[in-house]
C-alpha positions as CSV (number, residue, x, y, z in Angstrom):
1,X,53.2,-39.0,129.0
2,X,51.7,-42.3,130.3
3,X,54.0,-44.9,131.7
4,X,53.6,-48.5,130.7
5,X,54.8,-51.5,132.7
6,X,57.8,-53.3,131.2
7,X,57.5,-56.7,129.5
8,X,58.5,-59.4,132.0
9,X,60.0,-62.7,131.0
10,X,58.6,-65.8,132.6
11,X,61.0,-68.1,134.6
12,X,60.9,-70.7,131.7
13,X,61.9,-68.0,129.2
14,X,64.8,-66.9,131.5
15,X,65.9,-70.5,131.7
16,X,65.9,-70.6,127.8
17,X,67.8,-67.3,127.6
18,X,70.5,-68.5,130.1
19,X,70.8,-71.8,128.2
20,X,71.3,-70.0,124.9
21,X,74.2,-68.0,126.3
22,X,77.6,-69.8,126.0
23,X,79.6,-67.3,128.0
24,X,79.4,-67.9,131.8
25,X,80.2,-64.3,132.6
26,X,77.3,-63.0,130.5
27,X,75.0,-65.7,132.0
28,X,75.9,-64.3,135.4
29,X,75.2,-60.7,134.3
30,X,71.8,-61.8,133.1
31,X,71.1,-63.5,136.4
32,X,72.0,-60.2,138.2
33,X,69.9,-58.1,135.9
34,X,66.8,-60.4,136.3
35,X,67.2,-61.6,139.9
36,X,68.5,-58.5,141.6
37,X,66.8,-55.8,139.6
38,X,70.0,-54.1,138.6
39,X,70.5,-51.9,135.6
40,X,73.1,-52.7,132.9
41,X,75.2,-49.7,133.9
42,X,75.1,-50.7,137.5
43,X,76.2,-54.3,136.8
44,X,79.3,-53.4,134.8
45,X,80.5,-51.1,137.6
46,X,80.2,-53.6,140.5
47,X,83.5,-54.1,142.3
48,X,84.5,-57.0,144.5
49,X,84.2,-54.9,147.6
50,X,80.5,-54.2,146.7
51,X,79.5,-57.9,147.1
52,X,78.8,-59.6,150.4
53,X,78.5,-63.3,149.7
54,X,77.9,-64.2,153.3
55,X,74.9,-62.0,153.7
56,X,73.8,-62.4,150.1
57,X,73.6,-58.8,148.9
58,X,75.3,-56.4,146.5
59,X,75.7,-52.7,147.1
60,X,75.1,-50.5,144.1
61,X,77.2,-47.3,144.4
62,X,76.1,-44.1,142.6
63,X,73.3,-45.8,140.7
64,X,70.4,-43.9,139.0
65,X,70.0,-40.5,140.5
66,X,73.6,-40.8,142.0
67,X,72.1,-42.8,144.9
68,X,73.5,-45.9,146.6
69,X,71.3,-48.9,147.3
70,X,71.4,-52.5,148.2
71,X,69.9,-55.5,146.4
72,X,69.7,-59.2,147.3
73,X,71.6,-62.0,145.6
74,X,70.1,-65.4,144.9
75,X,72.3,-68.3,146.3
76,X,72.9,-69.5,142.7
77,X,74.1,-66.1,141.6
78,X,76.2,-65.7,144.8
79,X,78.0,-69.0,144.0
80,X,78.8,-67.9,140.5
81,X,80.1,-64.6,141.8
82,X,82.2,-66.4,144.4
83,X,83.9,-68.3,141.6
84,X,84.4,-65.2,139.4
85,X,85.8,-63.0,142.2
86,X,88.3,-65.6,143.4
87,X,91.8,-64.1,143.4
88,X,90.6,-60.5,142.6
89,X,91.4,-57.6,144.8
90,X,88.7,-55.6,146.5
91,X,88.9,-52.6,144.2
92,X,88.8,-54.7,141.0
93,X,85.7,-54.9,138.8
94,X,83.9,-58.2,139.0
95,X,83.2,-58.2,135.2
96,X,86.2,-57.1,133.3
97,X,86.6,-56.4,129.6
98,X,89.4,-57.9,127.4
99,X,91.3,-54.6,128.0
100,X,91.2,-55.1,131.8
101,X,88.7,-52.4,132.7
102,X,85.0,-52.6,133.3
103,X,82.7,-53.8,130.6
104,X,80.9,-51.2,128.6
105,X,77.1,-51.3,129.0
106,X,76.7,-51.3,125.2
107,X,78.7,-54.5,124.9
108,X,76.4,-56.2,127.4
109,X,73.4,-55.0,125.5
110,X,74.8,-56.2,122.2
111,X,75.5,-59.6,123.6
112,X,72.1,-59.8,125.2
113,X,70.5,-59.0,121.8
114,X,72.4,-61.9,120.1
115,X,71.5,-64.3,122.9
116,X,67.9,-63.2,122.9
117,X,67.5,-63.9,119.2
118,X,69.3,-67.2,119.6
119,X,66.9,-68.2,122.4
120,X,63.9,-67.9,120.1
121,X,61.8,-65.8,122.6
122,X,59.2,-63.8,120.6
123,X,58.5,-61.0,123.2
124,X,59.8,-57.5,122.8
125,X,62.0,-56.6,125.7
């Protein structure tokens, strides 16, 4: 089966998407997805101990293929994470659900779909 390259959003489209999202946590998730190349399932499982703000990287534990890997953080994303992680213990999830556990990947996907429609971008991603 042939593999096709994914549809990539331009920086202006990403700016529009981020502007359309009212929730700061979801904006930060979108920044991680786009800027660090993380998968949705990886983002929701990030714990405070997995982020090194001083060096500017995030460790993804047991990602696709049950492999660990490291990805870079932009300074803007790192600053948002610093604010979000403030006061949390090392073993806590960075992005928590209303029930106190990790977010479910499907809830992030559903919110992204709403925000994407709201942004007015016409590409299929």
